[in-house]
N, C-alpha and C positions, 0 to 999 in steps of 0.2 A: 557485507556491507548492506546495512538497510537504506540505501538510497541511489539513485544514478543521476551524476554530474553530468551534463551535456557541455561542452565547452571545445573550441576550437585550440589547436596549436598555437603558440603563439608566431606572428610572420614578421619576422625583422624585415623592418623596410618593406612588407608588402603594399602598401598605398603607393611608394615610389616605383617600385617594380612594375605596378598595373598601370601606373600615372592617373593616379584617382585619388582626389584631396583626401586628406587623413582622418577628419570629421566624417566624411561621406563614407570609406571604407570601414571606419569603426561601427558605423550605422549599419552598413548591409553584414557586418560580423554579427551585430545584437538582434536583427531581425531575423537572419537564419537560423540562430542560436535559439531562438524564441520560438519559432514556427515547428523547429524539428522537437525542441522539448515536448510543445502541443500534443504534436503527432505521437511521439513514445509513451506518453501518458495515457492518451485514448486509445492507442491501437495495440500497444505493446502490454499497457496493463489494465486500465478499466475496463474493456471489451472483453478477454478473455478471462478476468477475474471474473467477471459479472457472469459470463457463459459455462464456467466450470463449479460456480458453487450457488447461482440463484440470486445471489444478493442485487439489488437493483442497483446499475450504474450511477444513479444520482449518488448513492450511500459512496461506493466508491470514489467517486470525483469528488466527495468532499474529505473522505478520510486520506485521500493521496494531495499531499501538498505540492503545489508548484510554485517556486521561485524564479521568477523570470528574470534573465540578463538584463542588465541595464549600464549606463556609462561608467557607474564606480565599480560592478560588479557584472565581468563578462561572461561568467557561466551561470547555466539556469541548471536547478537543484529539484530534484522528485523526491519527496520524503513521504513515505506513508508511515499513518499515526498508528502508534501502539494501544490505543485505546479500544476496546472489545467493543464488538459489532452483537447487536443482541441476537441469540441463537436462530430466534423465530425470523429473522431476514434471510436466514439461508434455507435452501431447498434442506430439509430435515425429516427423520424420520423415528421411530420409538425402536429400540432393539431390547428385547423383554429380557428382563432377567429372571433367572432359575427360581422358583417360589415365590415370585411374587406378582400381584395383578393390579397392582396400583404404582408400580412403579419400573422405569424402563429408561435407559440409556437414550441418551439423545446422541445421535449421528448424523451430521452435516455434509453437505456434497462438500467435496475439496480438491486440491489441485491433483487430478490423475488419481481419485479415489474418495475416501471419506474419511472424516476425522471424528473423536470421541469429542463432544462439548461438556461442559460444566453442567451440573443440574441434572432434571430428571423430567420424563413425560409418564402422565399418568394414563397408561392405556385405555383405561376404562371411560376416560373424558369424551366429550362430545368433539372438543376443538384440538386435544391431543398438543396441547403448547408447552413447549419446552419452560419449566420453570425451576426456581432455586429457592431455597429456603436457608442458605446462606452465601455468604462473600468471604473469600480467603484472598488477601494479599499481602505479597512479599514485603518483610520490613529491611529498611536500610541498617545495617549494624556495622557500627562505624567503632573505633577504639575507645571512642570516651560514652558509648550506649549505654545504659543503664539495662540490665537484663540481657547480654548478650545471646544467650539460650534461646530468647524468643525469637524465631524467625520468620513469622506472617501473623496478620492481624485476622482474625475471623468474627463475622458479625451474622448475628442468628437473626433471622425476620421471622415475625409473629405468622404476617400473611407472605406466603410466597411470591416472588417478583419473577419478572422475565430471566432467563438464564443467560447468562454471557457467550457468547460464541468468539470465536478467534478474533484478531484483530487482522487489518490491513497489514500491517508490519510483518506478521507472523505468515501469512500467503506468500506477502514478496520474496520472504526468505527461503520459500521452497518452489517458488515460482521461475524467480528472476536468475539465470544464470550467463554463463561467459555470452552466450548466442544472443539472447537478449541486448546486452550491452555494442556486440557487434554489431547488430542491428540497429540499435540509436546513433553509432559513429557514421554507418553508412548513411541513415538517414541525413544527419549533420553534414556530411558533405555534400550529398545531393542538392540540398536547399540552399548551401553557402556557393554550390557551382552555378545554381538558376540563378542567384541573386548577380553574381560575378559577370554572368554571361550578358544579363538585362543590362548591366553597366556598360560593358564593352562594345556590345555589338549592335 
C-alpha cells in the first residue's frame, strides 16, 4: 500500500475516563496525530530517501503529500506521488553499452543499490546528462476502448529531453516495510502520551 495512515485507535469514553473536556480531548488527539505525521514524513521518509538517492529533500518534501488530521477527519495520511522525478535529480552514472560510444544506460542511486532509469547518457558529452528521445506511457484499456491491443502511448522527441527517473511512490514501495509502520505507531503513542501528561499533570 503506497501510503501511511497515522491514526489513534478509538477511545470509547476516553475524555470522561481522564476527566478532560471532550473538545479538549479531541484537540489533543488531533495535535499529537499531526505532530507524529510530520515526524514520520521527515524522519522516516524524506531524510532517508534523500540520503539513499541524492535527490534533494525539498523535492521529496514536495512529492510526498501530507494530509493532516482535523475535526472532520481524525487521521493523517502520507501519500507519495507517482509522477516521475527527473533522472538528473538523482545521483547517477553512465553504464556503457557494448559497441556504442554515444549511448550508455542511466543508473541512478536507489534504496540499497542502483536502478536502471529510462533514457540514456552520452559518455562523450561534457555534462553527461540523462536524456530521453521518447516517452512511453501505459494506456488505460477498458472493455469499450477502441484498439484494446494498444497497451501504451509512445511519443518521439525531435530534440532529446530530460530522462524520467523513478517516482517517490516507486521508492516508497521498496523502502517502507512493517518496521517503518511500527516506528510510526510508536511515535504517535509517544506524542499522545506527552500531550496527555501535560494536560493531566
